[in-house]
C-alpha positions, 0 to 999 in steps of 0.5 A: 525345833520348828524351821523358821518361816522364810521370806524374801524382801525386794526393796527399791527407792527412787528420787527424781532429782536426788534430792527431789520427789521420791518414793519407795516400793517394797514386795514380800515373796515366798521363796518356795512358791514365788507368791507375792505375800505383800506389797508396799509403796509410798510417796515421800516428798522431796528426799534423796535416793538413799533415803528413799532406798532405806525407807523401802527396806524398812517398809519391806521388813515391817511387812514381814513382821505384820505377816507373822502369825499371832503368837510368833515373834520376830525370831520365827522369821528368816528373811533374805533382803535383795536390793540394787542399792550397794550402799544399803546392802553393804551398810546393813551387812556391816561391811561399810560405815554409815557416815551420813546423818540422814541414814544412820536413824533409818539404818537403826530403824531397819535393824530394829525391826527384826533380829539381826540373825534373821536377816541377810542381805544380797545385792542384785542388778537393777534389772532383777529388781524391777517389781520393787522399782515399779512400785516405787515409780507408781508411788512417785507418779501418785505423789505427782498427782497429789494422791496416795499410792493405791494398791488396788490400782497397782499394775506392778507384778513380778516378771515371772509370777509364782516361780520359786525364788533361789536364795543362798542358804540362811546362816545359822550364825548371828549377823553383826548386831549393830549395823549402824556402827560396825567395827572396821579396823585399818586392816579390815577396811572394805575395798571400795575399788577404783572410783569414778574420777571426774576430771572437771575442765572449764572451757576456754575463753570466749569473747565474753569471758575477759569482759566478765559478762554473764554467759549461760545457756540462754544467751548467744552460745558464743564460740571460743576466742583465739585465746580460748582455742590456745587454752584448749590446745594447752589442755589437750597437750597436758592430757595427752602427756598424762595419759589418764583420761579414758572418756570424755563428756561435754556440755552441749554448749559450743565453747565446751564442745570445741574445748572437749574436741581439741582434747578428744583429737589429741587422745583419739577419743569420742566426745559424749554430750551430757545436757545436764552439764550446761551452764545456768540459764541467766535469763535477762542477764545474758550478755550483761556485766555484773555492774549492768545487772545491778543497775537495771535489776538491783532487787532481783540481783540482791535476792539471787545472791541471798537465796539459792531459790531465787532466779535471774530476771526473765525466767532464768534458772535458780542455783537450786534448779541448777544443783538438781539438774547437775546432781542428776548428771553426776549420778548418771556419769558416776554409775556409767563410769564407775572405776574410770577417769572421765574428762568432763568439760563444763562451765563455772556453775556446774563445776562449783556445784559439783565441788560444793556437793562433794564437800557438803558445803552450803549454797553460798560456797558457790561465791567463794570459789575461783575458777579460771577459764580452762582450769582443772578440778577433780572429784573422785566418787567411791562405791560407798557414796563418798566423794573426795575433792582432789584438785581445784582451779589448777591452771599450771598446764597453761603456763608457758 
């Protein structure tokens, strides 16, 4: 029996916003010679990073299918897929369940391109997937210019062209036939490891807080009041007693930096600034009460309350814009602090947004959450992409 022809597929996808403008890249390589056999890239419009990763996988597998000579079938190929998306690799290998409704049809499509026994999967670090990553970024750049990706203009190339690619032996035993709904029992559930746990601390009070005035990133950047400094001290004492915080990240605004600094001094940690955690820019509403905004900007306020795409008067940020910014920051933090517990000192809207996204709740859920000054909320993020809300608006550390 003739040996199946072997291929290596390297695929990647990216989303500048998650969800945001996205694209994928895929390359098919001869593992014996290192020769590039096919390239694929495409701009996808606005989708999530995971959707883009799956679309890259499907494109790579379809490229292999197109390379098979006439008269041969999919069973004549042995394909080894390498990706830096652990989510896709583990789900397509049948070790993780696929829960997100947007990913299930894409996984089924990928599984249907070639027989399950013909395809194996391997996770590789991002730095070893640069070829596909460059193709994906070329596709996103082309989409930004309003043109399709042009393979003739591509400058993407392997770091070491025409070098044999080492792959593990391709097994002869059949792989799981249905990666979309793998049978995982209680005793064989995958070990996802320790999550990245974000302990979300709202900053202490400023002079504007008890007056319930709009105070975002476009206003005066107020400092903590005496009450706010006392709240920060209580929070610092509570975190010192618990002893679980390993890192501290803060919004760049002063009220957060002061609150974070109080905790950092007690714990002997440094504070890292993350610009994506800043509060919403409320434009012309900065410093005004809700009643004052309603009186001066009634129609604009009604529109803002009705749609996440509506922005405050005077060039402020919409909730949709804030959600994209906060989701980007979340992804950076989850990647950077995998398996660690991080104190994240930020504001009302970023905290509510993180909780909303973790729950998969609609934008209007922002108006149905209460967050007191110096309150604590907690969200854990697991390696399979799922999140768990563990705490919301806890103020017990402020008592007494």
